[in-house]
MARFI-529467 format. One record per residue (C-alpha): residue number from 1; residue in one letter; x, y, z. Coordinates in pm, 1 decimal, padded with zeros to 6 digits. Example, Ala and Ser with C-alpha at 12.3 -4.5 7.8 and 13.67 -1.06 7.14 Angstrom:
<pts>
<pt><i>1</i><aa>A</aa><east>01230.0</east><north>-00450.0</north><up>00780.0</up></pt>
<pt><i>2</i><aa>S</aa><east>01367.0</east><north>-00106.0</north><up>00714.0</up></pt>
</pts>
This chain:
<pts>
<pt><i>1</i><aa>X</aa><east>-00465.3</east><north>03508.3</north><up>-06857.8</up></pt>
<pt><i>2</i><aa>X</aa><east>-00527.3</east><north>03158.6</north><up>-06724.0</up></pt>
<pt><i>3</i><aa>X</aa><east>-00840.5</east><north>02962.2</north><up>-06823.6</up></pt>
<pt><i>4</i><aa>X</aa><east>-00903.3</east><north>02895.3</north><up>-06446.5</up></pt>
<pt><i>5</i><aa>X</aa><east>-00837.7</east><north>03126.5</north><up>-06164.7</up></pt>
<pt><i>6</i><aa>X</aa><east>-00818.2</east><north>03008.6</north><up>-05796.2</up></pt>
<pt><i>7</i><aa>X</aa><east>-00851.3</east><north>03220.3</north><up>-05494.3</up></pt>
<pt><i>8</i><aa>X</aa><east>-00855.0</east><north>03082.1</north><up>-05140.7</up></pt>
<pt><i>9</i><aa>X</aa><east>-00966.3</east><north>03288.3</north><up>-04837.4</up></pt>
<pt><i>10</i><aa>X</aa><east>-01157.0</east><north>03209.0</north><up>-04509.4</up></pt>
<pt><i>11</i><aa>X</aa><east>-01162.3</east><north>02849.5</north><up>-04576.2</up></pt>
<pt><i>12</i><aa>X</aa><east>-01336.3</east><north>02882.1</north><up>-04921.9</up></pt>
<pt><i>13</i><aa>X</aa><east>-01155.0</east><north>02820.2</north><up>-05251.9</up></pt>
<pt><i>14</i><aa>X</aa><east>-01327.8</east><north>03001.6</north><up>-05540.9</up></pt>
<pt><i>15</i><aa>X</aa><east>-01255.0</east><north>02844.0</north><up>-05874.3</up></pt>
<pt><i>16</i><aa>X</aa><east>-01353.4</east><north>03070.5</north><up>-06168.0</up></pt>
<pt><i>17</i><aa>X</aa><east>-01380.9</east><north>02958.5</north><up>-06528.4</up></pt>
<pt><i>18</i><aa>X</aa><east>-01211.0</east><north>03229.5</north><up>-06688.3</up></pt>
<pt><i>19</i><aa>X</aa><east>-01258.8</east><north>03262.2</north><up>-07054.4</up></pt>
<pt><i>20</i><aa>X</aa><east>-01522.6</east><north>03535.8</north><up>-07073.3</up></pt>
<pt><i>21</i><aa>X</aa><east>-01432.6</east><north>03635.0</north><up>-07429.6</up></pt>
<pt><i>22</i><aa>X</aa><east>-01558.5</east><north>03290.3</north><up>-07532.4</up></pt>
<pt><i>23</i><aa>X</aa><east>-01841.6</east><north>03253.6</north><up>-07266.6</up></pt>
<pt><i>24</i><aa>X</aa><east>-01603.6</east><north>03025.1</north><up>-07056.2</up></pt>
<pt><i>25</i><aa>X</aa><east>-01643.7</east><north>02772.6</north><up>-07324.4</up></pt>
<pt><i>26</i><aa>X</aa><east>-01477.0</east><north>02454.5</north><up>-07204.3</up></pt>
<pt><i>27</i><aa>X</aa><east>-01146.2</east><north>02342.9</north><up>-07334.0</up></pt>
<pt><i>28</i><aa>X</aa><east>-00911.7</east><north>02050.8</north><up>-07258.5</up></pt>
<pt><i>29</i><aa>X</aa><east>-00677.2</east><north>02285.7</north><up>-07099.0</up></pt>
<pt><i>30</i><aa>X</aa><east>-00950.1</east><north>02422.8</north><up>-06871.9</up></pt>
<pt><i>31</i><aa>X</aa><east>-01036.3</east><north>02067.7</north><up>-06779.7</up></pt>
<pt><i>32</i><aa>X</aa><east>-00672.6</east><north>01987.5</north><up>-06680.4</up></pt>
<pt><i>33</i><aa>X</aa><east>-00655.4</east><north>02297.9</north><up>-06467.6</up></pt>
<pt><i>34</i><aa>X</aa><east>-00987.4</east><north>02217.4</north><up>-06294.0</up></pt>
<pt><i>35</i><aa>X</aa><east>-00857.4</east><north>01858.7</north><up>-06222.4</up></pt>
<pt><i>36</i><aa>X</aa><east>-00546.9</east><north>01995.2</north><up>-06073.4</up></pt>
<pt><i>37</i><aa>X</aa><east>-00739.5</east><north>02258.4</north><up>-05865.7</up></pt>
<pt><i>38</i><aa>X</aa><east>-01003.0</east><north>02001.8</north><up>-05742.8</up></pt>
<pt><i>39</i><aa>X</aa><east>-00711.9</east><north>01777.7</north><up>-05614.9</up></pt>
<pt><i>40</i><aa>X</aa><east>-00520.8</east><north>02063.0</north><up>-05462.3</up></pt>
<pt><i>41</i><aa>X</aa><east>-00820.1</east><north>02207.5</north><up>-05281.1</up></pt>
<pt><i>42</i><aa>X</aa><east>-00936.7</east><north>01867.1</north><up>-05164.5</up></pt>
<pt><i>43</i><aa>X</aa><east>-00615.0</east><north>01783.7</north><up>-05015.6</up></pt>
<pt><i>44</i><aa>X</aa><east>-00589.7</east><north>02113.6</north><up>-04837.6</up></pt>
<pt><i>45</i><aa>X</aa><east>-00730.4</east><north>02079.6</north><up>-04490.6</up></pt>
<pt><i>46</i><aa>X</aa><east>-00774.4</east><north>02458.9</north><up>-04468.3</up></pt>
<pt><i>47</i><aa>X</aa><east>-01028.6</east><north>02458.8</north><up>-04762.4</up></pt>
<pt><i>48</i><aa>X</aa><east>-01370.0</east><north>02380.3</north><up>-04608.3</up></pt>
<pt><i>49</i><aa>X</aa><east>-01568.4</east><north>02443.6</north><up>-04932.8</up></pt>
<pt><i>50</i><aa>X</aa><east>-01519.5</east><north>02484.1</north><up>-05309.0</up></pt>
<pt><i>51</i><aa>X</aa><east>-01718.7</east><north>02726.2</north><up>-05509.4</up></pt>
<pt><i>52</i><aa>X</aa><east>-01710.5</east><north>02691.2</north><up>-05880.0</up></pt>
<pt><i>53</i><aa>X</aa><east>-01829.6</east><north>02987.3</north><up>-06102.1</up></pt>
<pt><i>54</i><aa>X</aa><east>-01779.1</east><north>03160.7</north><up>-06431.8</up></pt>
<pt><i>55</i><aa>X</aa><east>-01617.4</east><north>03498.9</north><up>-06512.9</up></pt>
<pt><i>56</i><aa>X</aa><east>-01842.5</east><north>03752.5</north><up>-06670.8</up></pt>
<pt><i>57</i><aa>X</aa><east>-02217.7</east><north>03672.8</north><up>-06737.8</up></pt>
<pt><i>58</i><aa>X</aa><east>-02193.2</east><north>03311.3</north><up>-06835.4</up></pt>
<pt><i>59</i><aa>X</aa><east>-02110.0</east><north>03016.6</north><up>-06627.8</up></pt>
<pt><i>60</i><aa>X</aa><east>-02002.0</east><north>02791.5</north><up>-06922.8</up></pt>
<pt><i>61</i><aa>X</aa><east>-02137.8</east><north>02798.9</north><up>-07273.9</up></pt>
<pt><i>62</i><aa>X</aa><east>-02046.9</east><north>02432.7</north><up>-07346.5</up></pt>
<pt><i>63</i><aa>X</aa><east>-01740.9</east><north>02279.2</north><up>-07521.5</up></pt>
<pt><i>64</i><aa>X</aa><east>-01519.9</east><north>02494.8</north><up>-07731.5</up></pt>
<pt><i>65</i><aa>X</aa><east>-01505.6</east><north>02317.9</north><up>-08073.9</up></pt>
<pt><i>66</i><aa>X</aa><east>-01311.2</east><north>02616.5</north><up>-08219.5</up></pt>
<pt><i>67</i><aa>X</aa><east>-01017.2</east><north>02536.7</north><up>-07999.2</up></pt>
<pt><i>68</i><aa>X</aa><east>-00723.2</east><north>02371.3</north><up>-08172.6</up></pt>
<pt><i>69</i><aa>X</aa><east>-00763.3</east><north>02054.3</north><up>-07970.6</up></pt>
<pt><i>70</i><aa>X</aa><east>-01105.4</east><north>01900.1</north><up>-07890.9</up></pt>
<pt><i>71</i><aa>X</aa><east>-01199.3</east><north>01894.1</north><up>-07522.3</up></pt>
<pt><i>72</i><aa>X</aa><east>-01280.4</east><north>01533.4</north><up>-07568.8</up></pt>
<pt><i>73</i><aa>X</aa><east>-00962.9</east><north>01416.5</north><up>-07703.6</up></pt>
<pt><i>74</i><aa>X</aa><east>-00812.4</east><north>01127.8</north><up>-07488.1</up></pt>
<pt><i>75</i><aa>X</aa><east>-00617.2</east><north>00811.8</north><up>-07507.5</up></pt>
<pt><i>76</i><aa>X</aa><east>-00714.3</east><north>00469.1</north><up>-07380.8</up></pt>
<pt><i>77</i><aa>X</aa><east>-00515.8</east><north>00529.0</north><up>-07066.8</up></pt>
<pt><i>78</i><aa>X</aa><east>-00639.3</east><north>00880.8</north><up>-06985.9</up></pt>
<pt><i>79</i><aa>X</aa><east>-01000.9</east><north>00817.1</north><up>-07080.4</up></pt>
<pt><i>80</i><aa>X</aa><east>-01268.8</east><north>00921.5</north><up>-06823.1</up></pt>
<pt><i>81</i><aa>X</aa><east>-01635.0</east><north>00960.5</north><up>-06871.9</up></pt>
<pt><i>82</i><aa>X</aa><east>-01642.6</east><north>01271.9</north><up>-06651.6</up></pt>
<pt><i>83</i><aa>X</aa><east>-01530.8</east><north>01615.3</north><up>-06770.0</up></pt>
<pt><i>84</i><aa>X</aa><east>-01314.9</east><north>01622.5</north><up>-06458.7</up></pt>
<pt><i>85</i><aa>X</aa><east>-01111.1</east><north>01366.7</north><up>-06289.4</up></pt>
<pt><i>86</i><aa>X</aa><east>-01183.8</east><north>01353.1</north><up>-06014.0</up></pt>
<pt><i>87</i><aa>X</aa><east>-01543.5</east><north>01442.4</north><up>-06060.7</up></pt>
<pt><i>88</i><aa>X</aa><east>-01666.6</east><north>01695.7</north><up>-05806.5</up></pt>
<pt><i>89</i><aa>X</aa><east>-01895.5</east><north>01453.1</north><up>-05637.7</up></pt>
<pt><i>90</i><aa>X</aa><east>-01600.0</east><north>01224.3</north><up>-05544.5</up></pt>
<pt><i>91</i><aa>X</aa><east>-01424.6</east><north>01498.0</north><up>-05345.6</up></pt>
<pt><i>92</i><aa>X</aa><east>-01441.6</east><north>01510.2</north><up>-04965.0</up></pt>
<pt><i>93</i><aa>X</aa><east>-01476.6</east><north>01880.5</north><up>-04977.7</up></pt>
<pt><i>94</i><aa>X</aa><east>-01819.0</east><north>02016.9</north><up>-05086.0</up></pt>
<pt><i>95</i><aa>X</aa><east>-01845.9</east><north>02176.8</north><up>-05408.4</up></pt>
<pt><i>96</i><aa>X</aa><east>-02108.1</east><north>02446.0</north><up>-05473.1</up></pt>
<pt><i>97</i><aa>X</aa><east>-02174.5</east><north>02556.1</north><up>-05834.4</up></pt>
<pt><i>98</i><aa>X</aa><east>-02263.0</east><north>02921.1</north><up>-05845.4</up></pt>
<pt><i>99</i><aa>X</aa><east>-02415.1</east><north>02926.2</north><up>-06172.7</up></pt>
<pt><i>100</i><aa>X</aa><east>-02415.3</east><north>03292.6</north><up>-06280.1</up></pt>
<pt><i>101</i><aa>X</aa><east>-02546.4</east><north>03269.5</north><up>-06630.0</up></pt>
<pt><i>102</i><aa>X</aa><east>-02586.0</east><north>02988.2</north><up>-06911.6</up></pt>
<pt><i>103</i><aa>X</aa><east>-02478.2</east><north>02647.4</north><up>-06835.6</up></pt>
<pt><i>104</i><aa>X</aa><east>-02491.3</east><north>02456.5</north><up>-07161.0</up></pt>
<pt><i>105</i><aa>X</aa><east>-02386.4</east><north>02108.0</north><up>-07225.8</up></pt>
<pt><i>106</i><aa>X</aa><east>-02058.6</east><north>02017.7</north><up>-07055.4</up></pt>
<pt><i>107</i><aa>X</aa><east>-02123.6</east><north>02339.5</north><up>-06852.6</up></pt>
<pt><i>108</i><aa>X</aa><east>-02436.3</east><north>02197.7</north><up>-06713.5</up></pt>
<pt><i>109</i><aa>X</aa><east>-02269.7</east><north>01864.7</north><up>-06651.2</up></pt>
<pt><i>110</i><aa>X</aa><east>-01993.8</east><north>02051.3</north><up>-06437.6</up></pt>
<pt><i>111</i><aa>X</aa><east>-02260.9</east><north>02227.2</north><up>-06250.7</up></pt>
<pt><i>112</i><aa>X</aa><east>-02460.3</east><north>01891.9</north><up>-06195.4</up></pt>
<pt><i>113</i><aa>X</aa><east>-02149.6</east><north>01721.8</north><up>-06057.2</up></pt>
<pt><i>114</i><aa>X</aa><east>-02138.3</east><north>01982.5</north><up>-05769.6</up></pt>
<pt><i>115</i><aa>X</aa><east>-02296.0</east><north>01893.4</north><up>-05443.5</up></pt>
<pt><i>116</i><aa>X</aa><east>-02506.8</east><north>02204.8</north><up>-05426.7</up></pt>
<pt><i>117</i><aa>X</aa><east>-02614.5</east><north>02426.0</north><up>-05730.6</up></pt>
<pt><i>118</i><aa>X</aa><east>-02713.7</east><north>02778.3</north><up>-05687.8</up></pt>
<pt><i>119</i><aa>X</aa><east>-02840.0</east><north>02954.7</north><up>-06002.3</up></pt>
<pt><i>120</i><aa>X</aa><east>-02897.3</east><north>03326.9</north><up>-06082.7</up></pt>
<pt><i>121</i><aa>X</aa><east>-03246.2</east><north>03417.2</north><up>-06155.8</up></pt>
<pt><i>122</i><aa>X</aa><east>-03164.0</east><north>03476.0</north><up>-06521.2</up></pt>
<pt><i>123</i><aa>X</aa><east>-02947.1</east><north>03168.7</north><up>-06571.9</up></pt>
<pt><i>124</i><aa>X</aa><east>-03043.3</east><north>02919.6</north><up>-06845.4</up></pt>
<pt><i>125</i><aa>X</aa><east>-02941.4</east><north>02557.7</north><up>-06869.1</up></pt>
<pt><i>126</i><aa>X</aa><east>-02962.7</east><north>02290.9</north><up>-07151.2</up></pt>
<pt><i>127</i><aa>X</aa><east>-02843.4</east><north>01961.7</north><up>-07279.0</up></pt>
<pt><i>128</i><aa>X</aa><east>-02836.1</east><north>02079.5</north><up>-07639.4</up></pt>
<pt><i>129</i><aa>X</aa><east>-02738.9</east><north>01752.4</north><up>-07763.7</up></pt>
<pt><i>130</i><aa>X</aa><east>-03088.2</east><north>01602.7</north><up>-07686.2</up></pt>
<pt><i>131</i><aa>X</aa><east>-03238.7</east><north>01832.0</north><up>-07969.9</up></pt>
<pt><i>132</i><aa>X</aa><east>-03035.9</east><north>01619.4</north><up>-08214.5</up></pt>
<pt><i>133</i><aa>X</aa><east>-03141.0</east><north>01285.8</north><up>-08063.4</up></pt>
<pt><i>134</i><aa>X</aa><east>-02788.4</east><north>01231.8</north><up>-07915.9</up></pt>
<pt><i>135</i><aa>X</aa><east>-02714.4</east><north>01144.5</north><up>-07557.0</up></pt>
<pt><i>136</i><aa>X</aa><east>-02562.2</east><north>01420.9</north><up>-07350.9</up></pt>
<pt><i>137</i><aa>X</aa><east>-02186.5</east><north>01404.0</north><up>-07306.7</up></pt>
<pt><i>138</i><aa>X</aa><east>-01959.2</east><north>01341.0</north><up>-07005.6</up></pt>
<pt><i>139</i><aa>X</aa><east>-02212.4</east><north>01171.2</north><up>-06772.3</up></pt>
<pt><i>140</i><aa>X</aa><east>-02480.8</east><north>01436.9</north><up>-06797.6</up></pt>
<pt><i>141</i><aa>X</aa><east>-02745.8</east><north>01174.4</north><up>-06855.4</up></pt>
<pt><i>142</i><aa>X</aa><east>-02624.8</east><north>01008.5</north><up>-06529.3</up></pt>
<pt><i>143</i><aa>X</aa><east>-02634.8</east><north>01329.6</north><up>-06334.9</up></pt>
<pt><i>144</i><aa>X</aa><east>-02960.9</east><north>01472.1</north><up>-06454.5</up></pt>
<pt><i>145</i><aa>X</aa><east>-03209.7</east><north>01490.3</north><up>-06167.0</up></pt>
</pts>
């Protein structure tokens, strides 16, 4: 199973965060896959819109700190403040976040980077870091409305 699935049909690319057993918790590998998928979809003239969603009943429960490698590890050369590079708001192709459940921390940030956000009636979102007096990660403070 891959951490991100991509299906394209009728001009729409659907990118699905695909770790439902971990509530689609964000990993560095997931970020790499999302980066590549964003670039590929944006370069494909047949893709007219990108929809980002999560498998199961959660959009993204935040960073997976139980993973062997931190999702925030980077070198000076590879550092980016955004959880994806390019960020969704930098793409030519419009990105729609279909938030089907909880969007916590970096999960909320990824959704906020989309051009349009559509949330399920029972979806919840949070910048949990703020409860501890810490700025949100990955540009969330910059993208909050």
